[in-house]
C-alpha positions, 0 to 999 in steps of 0.5 A, spaced: 295 738 717 296 745 719 292 750 718 293 755 711 293 762 712 289 766 707 294 770 702 290 777 706 292 774 713 300 773 710 300 780 708 298 783 714 302 779 718 308 781 713 307 788 714 305 787 722 313 785 723 316 790 717 313 796 722 314 793 729 320 795 734 323 788 734 323 787 725 328 787 721 327 793 718 328 797 724 335 795 725 342 800 724 348 801 725 351 803 732 357 805 728 354 810 723 354 817 724 348 822 726 344 821 719 337 822 718 334 816 720 326 815 718 324 809 723 318 812 727 321 813 734 318 813 741 315 819 745 321 822 747 320 821 755 320 814 757 315 813 763 320 812 768 324 818 767 323 825 770 325 830 769 329 836 774 330 843 775 337 842 777 341 847 780 347 844 780 349 842 773 349 849 768 351 849 761 353 855 757 355 855 749 360 861 747 360 863 755 351 864 754 348 861 759 343 857 758 336 855 761 336 847 762 331 842 764 336 835 765 333 829 766 333 825 772 338 819 771 345 816 773 348 819 766 346 826 767 349 825 775 355 822 771 355 828 766 355 833 772 361 828 776 366 831 770 365 838 771 365 837 779 371 840 781 372 845 775 368 846 769 368 842 763 370 845 756 369 842 750 370 844 743 364 843 740 363 842 732 357 842 727 354 836 724 349 836 718 347 843 720 342 840 725 347 838 731 352 840 735 357 835 738 362 835 743 367 828 744 366 827 753 374 826 756 370 819 758 364 814 756 359 815 761 353 810 761 348 810 756 341 808 754 340 809 748 333 808 744 330 810 738 328 818 740 326 824 734 331 829 737 327 837 736 331 843 737 333 845 744 335 837 746 341 835 750 343 828 748 349 823 748 350 819 743 355 812 743 356 814 750 361 819 749 359 825 745 355 830 747 350 833 742 346 839 742 341 840 737 340 846 733 334 842 728 331 835 728 333 828 727 331 821 729 336 817 731 338 812 738 341 818 743 340 817 750 336 823 753 339 827 758 335 835 758 333 841 754 334 847 754 328 851 756 322 855 752 325 861 755 333 860 752 331 857 746 331 864 742 338 865 745 339 858 740 339 864 734 345 866 735 349 859 734 352 859 728 350 852 725 356 851 720 362 853 726 365 851 731 363 852 739 365 851 746 360 847 750 362 849 759 358 845 763 360 848 771 357 847 777 357 854 779 352 860 776 354 863 769 355 869 769 352 873 762 357 874 758 358 881 756 358 883 748 361 889 747 
């Protein structure tokens, strides 16, 4: 005969199932737009990932160079390959007032996971969209890198409601002369 489980034990088990990462409450469609997501994400850097300051890949937004610490990953290597022979310029559209999104010319490897993105994060969405965070959002992304603290003030000049040009290149960008 099966053992009886008290009502309080059943309630605890039900709550544990609902908040567990494998529970049904955290399921989301991968076709949904980048909307704010309320599930509790994991920490931003996975233990197996490390970051490196790379001199091989540079990012500019509207001609303004930004210092970036890139993830040491196959995904970032593929992103770098897209701009290997010549600079890759991407039209970046605002999304939700908290991110700039740019379609890549091809899909690259993704390893999406729940991620609490903050201002300055550079992410991949669904394998073909480069995202630069201007605000905060929690969603499933593949982390690519982060704009360094010294360059974060440069994000203040980026209007979150207009288009911008993101450029990835392998040569040191010259600072834009505003005049």
